C-alpha positions as CSV (number, residue, x, y, z in Angstrom):
1,X,12.0,-116.2,-34.5
2,X,9.3,-118.5,-35.9
3,X,6.9,-115.7,-36.4
4,X,9.6,-113.7,-38.3
5,X,10.4,-116.7,-40.6
6,X,6.7,-117.3,-41.2
7,X,6.2,-113.7,-42.2
8,X,9.0,-114.0,-44.7
9,X,7.3,-117.0,-46.3
10,X,3.5,-116.1,-46.2
11,X,3.4,-112.4,-45.5
12,X,1.1,-110.3,-47.6
13,X,3.0,-108.2,-50.1
14,X,6.4,-109.4,-48.9
15,X,6.4,-113.2,-48.5
16,X,7.6,-115.7,-51.1
17,X,4.2,-117.5,-50.8
18,X,1.6,-115.0,-49.7
19,X,-1.7,-116.6,-48.9
20,X,-0.2,-120.0,-48.1
21,X,-1.7,-121.7,-45.0
22,X,0.6,-122.3,-42.0
23,X,0.6,-125.2,-39.5
24,X,3.1,-125.2,-36.7
25,X,4.6,-127.7,-34.3
26,X,6.7,-126.6,-31.4
27,X,9.9,-128.7,-31.0
28,X,11.4,-126.3,-28.5
29,X,10.3,-124.1,-25.7
30,X,12.8,-121.4,-24.8
31,X,15.6,-123.5,-26.4
32,X,15.0,-126.7,-24.4
33,X,14.3,-129.0,-27.3
34,X,15.4,-132.7,-27.1
35,X,15.8,-135.2,-30.0
36,X,12.5,-136.8,-29.0
37,X,10.6,-133.5,-29.0
38,X,12.0,-132.6,-32.4
39,X,11.1,-136.1,-33.8
40,X,7.5,-135.7,-32.4
41,X,7.2,-132.3,-34.1
42,X,8.5,-133.8,-37.4
43,X,6.0,-136.7,-37.1
44,X,3.2,-134.3,-36.5
45,X,4.1,-132.4,-39.7
46,X,3.8,-135.6,-41.5
47,X,0.4,-136.6,-40.1
48,X,-1.2,-133.9,-37.7
49,X,-3.2,-135.1,-34.9
50,X,-6.1,-133.6,-32.9
51,X,-4.9,-131.4,-30.0
52,X,-5.5,-134.2,-27.6
53,X,-3.3,-136.6,-29.6
54,X,-5.5,-139.0,-31.6
55,X,-6.6,-138.9,-35.2
56,X,-3.3,-138.7,-37.2
57,X,-4.2,-137.6,-40.7
58,X,-1.5,-137.5,-43.3
59,X,-3.9,-135.7,-45.7
60,X,-3.6,-132.6,-43.5
61,X,0.3,-132.8,-43.3
62,X,2.6,-130.1,-44.5
63,X,3.8,-129.6,-48.1
64,X,6.9,-127.8,-46.9
65,X,8.6,-128.0,-43.5
66,X,10.9,-125.2,-42.4
67,X,13.5,-126.2,-39.8
68,X,15.0,-123.0,-38.5
69,X,17.1,-124.9,-36.0
70,X,20.3,-127.0,-36.0
71,X,22.4,-129.3,-33.9
72,X,25.7,-127.5,-34.3
73,X,27.3,-130.7,-35.6
74,X,27.4,-130.9,-39.4
75,X,28.2,-134.6,-39.4
76,X,25.1,-135.6,-37.1
77,X,23.0,-138.2,-38.9
78,X,20.4,-138.5,-36.2
79,X,17.5,-136.9,-38.2
80,X,18.5,-138.4,-41.6
81,X,15.8,-141.1,-41.7
82,X,13.1,-138.6,-40.5
83,X,14.0,-136.2,-43.3
84,X,14.1,-139.0,-45.9
85,X,10.6,-140.2,-44.8
86,X,9.3,-136.6,-45.1
87,X,10.8,-136.4,-48.6
88,X,9.3,-139.9,-49.5
89,X,5.9,-138.5,-48.4
90,X,6.4,-135.7,-50.8
91,X,7.2,-133.1,-48.2
92,X,9.9,-130.5,-49.1
93,X,12.1,-129.8,-46.1
94,X,14.2,-126.6,-45.9
95,X,16.7,-126.3,-43.1
96,X,18.8,-123.4,-41.9
97,X,22.5,-123.8,-42.4
98,X,23.7,-121.7,-39.4
99,X,21.2,-121.9,-36.6
100,X,23.1,-124.4,-34.6
101,X,26.6,-123.1,-34.9
102,X,26.4,-121.7,-31.3
103,X,29.0,-123.6,-29.2
104,X,28.4,-124.5,-25.6
105,X,30.7,-121.8,-24.5
106,X,28.4,-119.2,-26.3
107,X,30.9,-118.7,-29.1
108,X,29.8,-118.9,-32.8
109,X,31.5,-121.7,-34.9
110,X,32.2,-119.9,-38.2
111,X,32.0,-121.7,-41.5
112,X,30.0,-124.6,-40.1
113,X,26.9,-126.0,-41.8
114,X,24.9,-127.5,-39.1
115,X,22.7,-130.7,-39.3
116,X,20.1,-131.2,-40.4
117,X,20.9,-128.8,-43.3
118,X,24.3,-130.6,-43.9
């Protein structure tokens, strides 16, 4: 999914920002994200580190963060402060409105705008 979204953004001849550079942070592996792993990914987008962890450098941070995920709960405020801090750092955050509308029983909750997009 991430590869497909990235191609829509930077894909040559088809993306909305062809030629843009991409950095990525994995918040989930096979759908097993946790609030802590997601917060770590958002923190990394603000100030990327070296692969082994040290050297946080906000000058190398993202200009735009795409969050193609959701909590399934439109009133969830857990990530609000993180998104406000990204905004305050000049980083635009774009979040999917529907990727999180899958309920525990596997059914899709229609008409729901999932957090963090909500």
